[in-house]
Structures are given as C-alpha cells and as structure tokens.
KEVOPA-212125 format. One record per residue (C-alpha): residue number from 1; residue in three letters; x, y, z. Coordinates in Angstrom, 2 decimals, padded with zeros to 5 digits, always signed. Each point is the difference from the previous one (the first is absolute). Layout:
BEGIN
{NUM,'Ala',{X,Y,Z}}
...
***
This chain:
BEGIN
{1,'Met',{+000.00,+000.00,+000.00}}
{2,'Gln',{+001.45,+003.35,-001.06}}
{3,'Lys',{+000.06,+002.70,+002.68}}
{4,'Ala',{-000.85,+003.54,-001.02}}
{5,'Lys',{+003.03,+002.29,+000.07}}
{6,'Val',{-000.35,+003.56,+001.25}}
{7,'Ala',{+000.30,+002.64,-002.72}}
{8,'Ser',{+003.20,+001.99,+000.19}}
{9,'Ala',{+000.48,+001.45,-003.50}}
{10,'Pro',{-002.18,+001.27,-002.82}}
{11,'Pro',{-000.84,-002.51,-002.73}}
{12,'Ala',{+002.73,-000.65,-002.53}}
{13,'Ala',{-000.65,+001.17,-003.55}}
{14,'Glu',{+000.17,-003.57,-001.26}}
{15,'Trp',{-002.84,-001.27,+002.19}}
{16,'Ala',{-002.91,-001.68,-001.72}}
{17,'His',{-002.84,+002.42,-000.57}}
{18,'Pro',{-002.95,-000.19,-000.27}}
{19,'Val',{-000.93,-002.85,+002.31}}
{20,'Phe',{-003.60,-000.33,+001.21}}
{21,'Val',{-001.21,-001.70,+003.18}}
{22,'Gly',{-003.59,-000.57,+001.08}}
{23,'Leu',{-000.95,+000.14,+003.69}}
{24,'Gly',{-003.11,-001.45,+001.60}}
{25,'Ser',{-001.49,-000.53,+003.45}}
{26,'Asn',{-003.36,-001.17,+001.33}}
{27,'Cys',{+000.69,-000.80,+003.68}}
{28,'Gly',{+000.28,+002.26,+003.01}}
{29,'Asp',{+001.03,+003.61,-000.54}}
{30,'Arg',{+000.31,-000.23,-003.76}}
{31,'Val',{+001.31,+003.56,-000.45}}
{32,'Ala',{+002.70,-000.61,+002.61}}
{33,'Trp',{+001.09,-003.24,-001.69}}
{34,'Leu',{+000.40,+001.79,-003.33}}
{35,'Gly',{+001.96,+002.75,+001.76}}
{36,'Arg',{+002.29,-002.52,+001.70}}
{37,'Ala',{+000.70,-001.67,-003.33}}
{38,'Val',{+000.85,+003.33,-001.66}}
{39,'Ser',{+002.26,+000.89,+002.95}}
{40,'Ala',{+001.76,-003.36,-000.24}}
{41,'Leu',{+000.62,+000.55,-003.70}}
{42,'Arg',{+001.27,+003.54,+000.62}}
{43,'Ala',{+002.43,-001.40,+002.60}}
{44,'Cys',{+001.67,-002.28,-002.56}}
{45,'Ala',{+003.31,+001.23,-001.40}}
{46,'Glu',{-000.75,-001.71,-003.33}}
{47,'Ile',{-003.40,+001.68,-000.47}}
{48,'Ala',{-001.15,+003.54,-000.73}}
{49,'Val',{-003.77,+000.56,+000.23}}
{50,'Leu',{-000.77,+002.46,-002.80}}
{51,'Lys',{-003.81,+000.18,-000.17}}
{52,'Leu',{-002.95,-001.22,+002.06}}
{53,'Ser',{-003.54,-000.31,-001.28}}
{54,'Ser',{-002.98,+000.91,+002.08}}
{55,'Val',{-001.43,-002.74,+002.20}}
{56,'Tyr',{-003.03,-001.83,-001.40}}
{57,'Glu',{-002.57,-002.19,+001.71}}
{58,'Thr',{-000.67,-003.06,-002.13}}
{59,'Met',{-002.00,-003.19,-000.02}}
{60,'Pro',{+001.81,-003.28,+000.66}}
{61,'Val',{+000.83,-002.26,-002.94}}
{62,'Gly',{-000.13,-003.79,+000.04}}
{63,'Leu',{-001.22,-000.56,+003.55}}
{64,'Thr',{-002.72,+002.66,+000.23}}
{65,'Ala',{-001.31,-000.77,+003.53}}
{66,'Gln',{+002.54,+002.23,+001.74}}
{67,'Pro',{+000.46,+003.70,+000.83}}
{68,'Asp',{+000.67,+002.54,-002.73}}
{69,'Phe',{+003.60,+000.87,-000.81}}
{70,'Leu',{+001.90,+003.22,-000.10}}
{71,'Asn',{+002.33,+000.09,-003.00}}
{72,'Gln',{+002.74,+002.30,-001.21}}
{73,'Val',{+002.69,-000.05,-002.71}}
{74,'Leu',{+003.51,+001.36,+000.39}}
{75,'Glu',{+002.60,+000.92,-002.58}}
{76,'Leu',{+003.55,-000.81,+001.06}}
{77,'Ala',{+003.57,+000.12,-001.19}}
{78,'Ser',{+002.04,-002.94,+001.19}}
{79,'Gly',{+003.55,-001.28,-000.01}}
{80,'Leu',{-001.34,-003.55,+000.33}}
{81,'Ala',{-000.60,-002.51,-002.77}}
{82,'Pro',{-003.62,-001.24,-000.34}}
{83,'Arg',{+000.51,-003.20,+002.03}}
{84,'Glu',{+001.89,+001.92,+002.73}}
{85,'Leu',{-002.77,+002.58,+000.12}}
{86,'Leu',{-002.64,-002.72,+000.33}}
{87,'Ala',{+002.00,-001.52,+002.89}}
{88,'Leu',{+000.12,+003.40,+001.68}}
{89,'Leu',{-003.77,+000.50,-000.43}}
{90,'Leu',{-000.67,-003.43,+001.55}}
{91,'Ser',{+002.42,+000.83,+002.83}}
{92,'Ile',{-001.88,+003.22,+000.73}}
{93,'Glu',{-003.29,-001.92,+000.04}}
{94,'Asn',{+001.54,-002.43,+002.52}}
{95,'Gln',{+001.42,+002.82,+002.13}}
{96,'Leu',{-003.49,+001.53,+000.13}}
{97,'Gly',{-001.47,-003.29,+001.18}}
{98,'Arg',{-001.71,-001.30,-003.12}}
{99,'Val',{-001.14,-003.59,+000.38}}
{100,'Arg',{-001.07,-001.92,-003.11}}
{101,'Arg',{-002.92,-002.19,+001.06}}
{102,'Gln',{-002.20,-000.12,-003.07}}
{103,'Arg',{+000.39,+000.97,-003.66}}
{104,'Trp',{-001.71,+003.34,-000.60}}
{105,'Gly',{-000.87,+000.09,+003.71}}
{106,'Pro',{+000.08,+002.93,+002.41}}
{107,'Arg',{+003.39,+001.59,+000.61}}
{108,'Asn',{+001.41,+002.87,+001.95}}
{109,'Ile',{+002.40,+000.87,-002.83}}
{110,'Asp',{+000.69,-001.12,-003.55}}
{111,'Leu',{+002.84,+001.31,-002.19}}
{112,'Asp',{-000.05,-000.98,-003.69}}
{113,'Leu',{+002.65,+000.73,-002.60}}
{114,'Leu',{-002.14,+001.27,-002.87}}
{115,'Ala',{+002.63,+001.04,-002.56}}
{116,'Tyr',{+003.74,+000.46,-000.15}}
{117,'Gln',{+001.00,+002.39,-002.80}}
{118,'Arg',{-000.70,-001.71,-003.33}}
{119,'Val',{+000.89,-003.45,+001.35}}
{120,'Asp',{-002.19,-002.88,-001.17}}
{121,'Met',{+000.95,-003.20,+001.81}}
{122,'Gln',{-001.65,-003.19,+001.14}}
{123,'Ser',{+001.86,-002.29,+002.35}}
{124,'Glu',{-000.82,-002.16,+002.98}}
{125,'Gly',{-001.21,+002.28,+002.76}}
{126,'Leu',{+000.18,+003.24,-002.02}}
{127,'Val',{-002.06,+001.34,-002.88}}
{128,'Val',{+000.67,+003.59,-001.09}}
{129,'Pro',{-002.16,+001.81,-000.85}}
{130,'His',{-002.42,-001.44,+002.53}}
{131,'Ala',{-002.11,-002.67,-001.71}}
{132,'Glu',{-003.40,+001.31,+001.15}}
{133,'Leu',{+000.42,+003.77,-000.19}}
{134,'Ala',{-001.96,+000.49,-003.24}}
{135,'Arg',{-003.07,-001.57,+001.63}}
{136,'Arg',{+000.09,+001.98,+003.26}}
{137,'Arg',{-001.60,+003.43,+000.30}}
{138,'Phe',{+001.34,+000.26,+003.55}}
{139,'Val',{+003.50,+000.07,-001.52}}
{140,'Leu',{-000.65,+001.92,-003.20}}
{141,'Val',{-001.96,+002.93,+001.49}}
{142,'Pro',{+002.69,+001.10,+002.50}}
{143,'Trp',{+002.77,-000.82,-002.48}}
{144,'Cys',{-001.67,+002.11,-002.67}}
{145,'Glu',{-000.03,+002.91,+002.44}}
{146,'Ile',{+003.84,+000.09,+000.22}}
{147,'Ala',{+001.14,-001.47,-003.35}}
{148,'Pro',{-002.77,-000.12,-002.61}}
{149,'Asp',{+002.46,+000.00,-002.92}}
{150,'Phe',{+002.25,-002.83,+001.21}}
{151,'Val',{+000.00,-002.72,-002.67}}
{152,'Val',{-000.43,-003.36,+001.72}}
{153,'Pro',{+002.25,-002.67,-001.52}}
{154,'Arg',{-001.70,-003.11,-001.36}}
{155,'His',{-003.20,+002.00,-000.54}}
{156,'Gln',{+001.65,+002.83,-001.98}}
{157,'Leu',{-002.73,+002.32,+001.25}}
{158,'Thr',{+000.17,+002.93,+002.39}}
{159,'Val',{-001.44,-000.29,+003.48}}
{160,'Ala',{-002.80,+002.35,-001.10}}
{161,'Glu',{-000.77,-002.23,-003.01}}
{162,'Leu',{-000.03,-003.12,+002.19}}
{163,'Leu',{-002.41,+001.73,+002.39}}
{164,'Ala',{-002.29,+001.03,-002.88}}
{165,'Arg',{-000.08,-003.63,-001.22}}
{166,'Cys',{-000.29,-001.61,+003.43}}
{167,'Glu',{-003.15,-002.09,+000.35}}
{168,'Asp',{+000.11,+000.10,+003.81}}
{169,'Thr',{-002.88,+002.17,+001.20}}
{170,'Ser',{+000.65,-000.30,+003.73}}
{171,'Arg',{-000.25,+003.08,+002.22}}
{172,'Val',{+003.18,+002.08,+000.35}}
{173,'Val',{-000.50,+003.17,+002.07}}
{174,'Lys',{+002.68,+002.65,+000.60}}
{175,'Leu',{+000.35,+000.76,+003.70}}
{176,'Ala',{+002.88,+002.39,+000.42}}
{177,'Lys',{+003.25,+001.22,-001.48}}
{178,'Ala',{+002.93,-001.73,+001.72}}
***
C-alpha cells in the first residue's frame, strides 16, 4: 500500500495533465468525506489539484436501495503513472476507512480514476478511461462543469458530447461549489 507523501514543491512541468478523478460518498457526513479525500490528494507530493467541480447529489447505480450519493470530479496534474495513481487512490480510500462489503454498495468514500491524459489502456485491475463513464450522468455532469472540451480517449468525443448522448436519466442535482 502506497503512503501519501506530503507536498513540498510545486508540480514539475513534465507531470501528466490533465488527469480526472471522480469522488463519491453516500454514508455519514458525505460532504466531510469528500473534503477529506480532496485534502488527502492535496497533501500528496505527486499530485496537484487543479480544478474541483461543484458537489452533486445523485441517485445510486446498480444497488438502488441505499442512500443518495454526493459526487464530484477533480482535475489533477500528477507525477505518477496510471497504475501508481490508482494505487494511491486506493490507499487514500483505505486511510479514510473504506470497507468493500458489496459491489455497488454503500460507501463512505469512493475515488475513481476517470481519465489520464489521452491514455487508452485496458489491463488487469485498471481500465483508463473508466469503463462506465459514458453511461453515468453522475460522472459526466460534474466533469462537464470543469472540462467540457476534454476529448475522452476510446470514445473520441468530448465530455460535453458524451453527456449529450448519455442515456442515463437519473437525477443529478448541483448542491454547492466546492
């Protein structure tokens, strides 16, 4: 498990940018969990948080008999390769007490690597861009707020175009600017 390193220097010019991460929470103080995740990312020497979307309340997907989620998308620059970044995201989830009991089940925090520059890769344990993002309004709406013109690899469409074509009609309600 990779420990987060405390930031000591500004991001290097060669860091990967843009990198997008989705955050979600539907247990306890959902706003606080999102804030703790953002703080943990900001504390990492290999991460620079560049943009934060507003926070949105969204309906659960998959297992629908659970509380609504709060979701947010961040734009980062990172000195980590995609697999290293995924390991760091999972480490932050663990540090914040996430317990995986049930697929699509309730969780205090969820960090998903949505896209890493123009990388298009599929390997065991890592698919970039995220395999489900084109079918999830709860990802596309906040992402469109901060990067509507980002062209998502594999789809070769912008985030705004993916949102316009998304067949998901679930409720996504803006709560507040982060």
